[in-house]
C-alpha positions as CSV (number, residue, x, y, z in Angstrom):
1,X,0.2,0.0,0.1
2,X,1.4,3.4,-0.8
3,X,2.2,6.1,1.8
4,X,-0.2,8.9,2.1
5,X,1.7,11.9,0.2
6,X,1.1,14.0,3.2
7,X,3.0,11.9,5.9
8,X,5.8,11.2,3.3
9,X,6.4,15.0,2.8
10,X,6.2,15.5,6.9
11,X,8.6,12.6,7.1
12,X,11.0,14.4,4.3
13,X,10.4,17.8,6.4
14,X,11.4,16.5,9.9
15,X,14.9,16.2,9.4
16,X,14.9,19.6,8.3
17,X,13.2,20.8,10.7
18,X,15.6,19.3,13.4
19,X,18.4,20.9,11.8
20,X,16.9,24.3,11.8
21,X,15.9,24.1,15.5
22,X,19.5,23.0,16.4
23,X,21.0,26.0,14.3
24,X,18.8,28.4,16.2
25,X,19.7,26.5,19.5
26,X,23.2,27.1,18.9
27,X,23.3,30.8,17.6
28,X,21.1,31.9,20.7
29,X,23.6,30.2,22.8
30,X,26.7,31.4,21.0
31,X,24.8,35.1,21.4
32,X,24.3,34.4,25.1
33,X,27.7,33.5,25.7
34,X,29.6,35.8,23.5
35,X,27.1,39.3,23.7
36,X,24.8,38.8,26.5
37,X,26.8,37.9,29.4
38,X,29.9,40.2,28.8
39,X,27.0,43.2,28.3
40,X,25.5,41.9,31.4
41,X,28.7,41.4,33.6
42,X,29.6,44.9,32.7
43,X,26.3,46.3,33.8
44,X,26.3,44.4,36.6
45,X,30.1,45.5,37.8
46,X,29.0,49.1,37.1
47,X,25.9,49.0,39.4
48,X,27.2,46.5,42.0
49,X,27.7,49.4,44.8
50,X,24.8,51.2,43.6
51,X,23.4,53.8,41.4
52,X,25.0,56.9,43.2
53,X,28.5,55.2,43.1
54,X,28.0,54.7,39.5
55,X,27.0,58.3,38.7
56,X,29.8,59.6,41.2
57,X,32.5,57.2,39.1
58,X,31.3,58.7,36.1
59,X,31.6,62.3,37.3
60,X,35.3,61.8,37.9
61,X,37.0,64.8,36.1
62,X,39.1,62.5,33.9
63,X,36.1,60.4,33.1
64,X,34.2,63.5,32.0
65,X,37.2,64.7,30.0
66,X,37.3,61.6,28.1
67,X,34.0,61.2,27.3
68,X,33.7,64.8,26.1
69,X,36.7,64.2,24.0
70,X,35.1,61.2,22.4
71,X,31.7,62.9,21.9
72,X,33.9,65.8,20.6
73,X,35.9,63.3,18.2
74,X,32.6,62.0,16.6
75,X,31.2,65.5,15.9
76,X,34.2,66.0,14.1
77,X,34.4,62.6,12.1
78,X,31.1,61.9,11.2
79,X,30.4,65.2,8.7
80,X,33.9,64.6,7.1
81,X,33.0,60.8,6.8
82,X,29.5,61.9,4.9
83,X,30.9,64.2,2.6
84,X,34.0,61.6,1.6
85,X,31.7,58.8,1.5
86,X,29.1,61.3,-1.0
87,X,31.9,62.4,-3.0
88,X,33.5,58.8,-3.5
89,X,30.3,57.2,-4.1
90,X,29.5,59.8,-6.7
91,X,32.4,59.5,-8.3
92,X,32.7,55.9,-8.2
93,X,29.2,55.4,-9.9
94,X,28.5,58.1,-12.2
95,X,31.5,58.2,-14.0
96,X,33.6,56.0,-16.0
97,X,37.5,56.4,-15.6
98,X,40.6,53.9,-15.6
99,X,41.9,52.8,-12.1
100,X,38.5,52.2,-10.7
101,X,39.2,49.0,-9.4
102,X,42.3,50.5,-7.9
103,X,40.6,53.3,-6.1
104,X,38.1,50.9,-4.5
105,X,40.7,48.9,-3.2
106,X,42.5,51.9,-1.7
107,X,39.4,53.1,-0.2
108,X,39.1,49.9,1.7
109,X,42.5,49.4,3.0
110,X,41.6,50.7,6.6
111,X,39.7,47.3,6.9
112,X,42.9,45.4,6.1
113,X,45.3,47.4,8.0
114,X,45.7,46.6,11.9
115,X,44.6,50.2,13.7
116,X,47.9,49.8,15.8
117,X,49.7,49.9,12.3
118,X,47.8,52.4,11.4
119,X,48.5,55.0,14.5
120,X,52.3,54.2,13.9
121,X,52.1,55.2,10.4
122,X,50.4,58.3,11.2
123,X,53.1,59.0,13.9
124,X,55.8,58.2,11.2
125,X,54.3,61.3,9.2
126,X,53.2,63.7,11.3
127,X,55.2,62.9,14.7
128,X,58.1,64.8,15.6
129,X,61.0,63.0,13.6
130,X,58.1,61.8,11.2
131,X,58.1,63.2,7.5
132,X,56.4,66.3,8.2
133,X,57.4,66.9,11.8
134,X,59.9,69.3,11.4
135,X,57.9,71.9,9.3
136,X,54.9,71.3,11.6
137,X,57.4,72.2,14.6
138,X,58.6,75.3,12.8
139,X,54.8,76.5,12.2
140,X,53.9,75.5,16.0
141,X,51.1,73.0,15.0
142,X,50.8,70.1,17.2
143,X,49.4,67.0,15.7
144,X,50.3,64.1,17.5
145,X,49.4,63.5,21.1
146,X,46.6,66.3,20.7
147,X,43.1,66.5,19.1
148,X,44.1,66.7,15.8
149,X,46.1,63.5,15.6
150,X,43.1,61.6,17.5
151,X,40.8,62.6,14.8
152,X,43.1,61.9,12.0
153,X,43.5,58.3,13.6
154,X,39.7,57.7,14.1
155,X,39.3,59.4,10.5
156,X,41.5,56.6,9.2
157,X,39.9,53.5,10.7
158,X,36.4,54.8,10.0
159,X,36.8,56.2,6.5
160,X,35.3,53.2,4.6
161,X,32.1,52.6,6.6
162,X,29.9,55.2,4.8
163,X,31.3,54.5,1.4
164,X,31.1,50.5,1.7
165,X,27.1,51.3,2.4
166,X,26.6,53.7,-0.2
167,X,28.5,52.0,-2.9
168,X,26.5,48.9,-3.7
169,X,23.2,50.8,-3.6
170,X,24.5,53.3,-6.0
171,X,25.9,50.8,-8.5
172,X,22.6,49.1,-8.4
173,X,20.7,52.3,-9.2
174,X,22.8,53.4,-12.1
175,X,22.9,56.7,-13.6
176,X,19.5,56.7,-15.7
177,X,17.7,58.7,-13.3
178,X,20.6,61.5,-13.2
179,X,21.1,61.4,-17.2
180,X,17.0,62.0,-17.1
181,X,17.4,64.9,-15.1
182,X,20.2,66.7,-16.9
183,X,18.5,66.1,-20.3
184,X,15.5,67.9,-18.7
185,X,17.9,70.7,-17.7
186,X,18.0,70.4,-14.1
187,X,21.6,71.3,-12.6
188,X,24.1,68.6,-11.0
189,X,23.6,70.2,-7.3
190,X,19.5,70.1,-7.9
191,X,20.0,66.5,-9.5
192,X,22.0,65.5,-6.4
193,X,19.3,67.0,-3.8
194,X,16.2,65.7,-5.2
195,X,17.3,62.4,-6.8
196,X,20.5,60.8,-5.8
197,X,20.2,61.8,-2.2
198,X,16.7,60.8,-1.4
199,X,17.5,57.5,-3.3
200,X,20.5,56.9,-1.0
201,X,19.3,58.3,2.3
202,X,18.9,54.8,4.1
203,X,22.2,53.5,3.3
204,X,23.7,56.7,4.3
205,X,22.2,56.7,7.6
206,X,22.9,53.3,8.0
207,X,26.6,53.9,7.2
208,X,26.5,57.2,9.6
209,X,25.4,54.2,12.4
210,X,28.2,52.2,11.7
211,X,30.8,54.9,11.5
212,X,29.8,56.5,14.8
213,X,29.6,53.1,16.6
214,X,33.2,52.2,15.2
215,X,34.5,55.8,16.2
216,X,33.3,55.7,19.5
217,X,35.1,52.2,20.3
218,X,38.1,52.7,18.6
219,X,41.0,52.1,20.6
220,X,44.0,50.7,19.2
221,X,45.3,53.6,16.7
222,X,44.0,56.5,18.9
223,X,46.4,54.7,21.6
224,X,49.2,55.2,19.4
225,X,48.8,58.7,18.5
226,X,47.1,60.2,21.4
227,X,50.2,59.5,24.2
228,X,47.3,58.6,26.5
229,X,47.9,61.7,28.7
230,X,45.8,61.4,31.7
231,X,42.9,64.0,31.9
232,X,43.8,65.3,28.5
233,X,43.9,63.1,25.7
234,X,42.5,59.9,27.0
235,X,39.4,58.8,24.8
236,X,36.6,56.8,26.7
237,X,37.9,53.2,25.5
238,X,41.6,54.4,26.8
239,X,40.1,55.7,30.0
240,X,38.3,52.3,30.7
241,X,41.9,50.7,30.2
242,X,43.4,53.3,32.4
243,X,41.0,52.7,35.4
244,X,41.3,48.9,35.0
245,X,44.9,48.8,35.3
246,X,44.9,51.2,38.0
247,X,42.9,48.6,39.9
248,X,39.9,50.9,40.0
249,X,37.2,47.9,38.8
250,X,34.1,49.9,39.9
251,X,35.0,52.9,37.8
252,X,36.3,50.9,35.0
253,X,33.1,49.3,34.8
254,X,31.1,52.5,35.2
255,X,32.7,53.9,32.2
256,X,32.5,51.0,30.2
257,X,28.7,51.3,30.8
258,X,28.7,54.9,29.4
259,X,30.2,53.4,26.4
260,X,27.9,50.6,26.1
261,X,25.2,53.0,26.6
262,X,25.9,54.8,23.7
263,X,26.6,52.1,21.2
264,X,23.4,50.8,22.2
265,X,21.7,54.2,21.2
266,X,23.5,53.9,17.7
267,X,22.1,50.0,17.5
268,X,18.4,51.4,18.5
269,X,19.0,53.6,15.7
270,X,19.7,51.1,13.5
271,X,17.0,49.3,14.1
272,X,14.7,52.2,14.0
273,X,15.9,52.9,10.3
274,X,15.7,49.6,9.2
275,X,11.9,49.0,10.4
276,X,11.4,52.6,8.8
277,X,13.2,51.3,5.6
278,X,11.3,48.2,5.5
279,X,7.9,49.6,6.0
280,X,8.4,52.1,3.4
281,X,10.2,49.4,0.9
282,X,6.7,47.2,1.8
283,X,4.4,50.2,0.9
284,X,6.5,50.9,-2.4
285,X,6.1,47.3,-3.4
286,X,2.5,47.3,-2.6
287,X,2.0,50.5,-4.8
288,X,3.8,48.9,-8.0
289,X,1.8,45.9,-7.6
290,X,-1.3,48.0,-7.4
291,X,-0.4,49.8,-10.2
């Protein structure tokens, strides 16, 4: 007697269901062990002595200075990265020229270079004995072990994030819309503001979120170029490391929780943008289907 088709299909599907449940369980376990548990440990250590002690730890002058320096660096880096990403994306996708692949490889170089190496390279260029060091000294311009060096190091590390979010989308969209606008008499600036920018706004926002998270957490390159001067050139990650090595674990956990909260803000912004983007995309698909 032949097996019932439905029962046969269920028997074939059951191994797949079993593997899927196993993979989901393993993924959840790894997420708990690698992400949730360390985050929970940080917040537990930060609030172990109460909310008042947490607040007083963050109110220490050196920690407040580190938070302010991190936010100031972020405020300087984000606009520059946005301009760089838009200009590079426009050049790579809207124009044809030789060496485009080499330019893309150059843009992606910070992904493959260790942050420590990047910091040493900046030191060899802008340091006192570096390539431009004597000229900078003659003109009384301090780059290394000061805010400009921190900004340069963070810029180097974060420079690919915006462009790497924009590039695939702009390549997919092509240049048809811009060419149509130009034929109709629109200027280049008008075309960019009213056609190109609206089409890439979600990728741009997503790149900004990734860039912000990376800039806030940068440690390696900044540790080289900042000199780690207590209360002056320590960003928040460097201050956490300093407090931990000073055996002030409660203050280190408090500072780490502040950095974690900043990162969570960027994560929430990312999730909100993805949700809005998904809803707008769904409405667009529905409208196209109705048309």
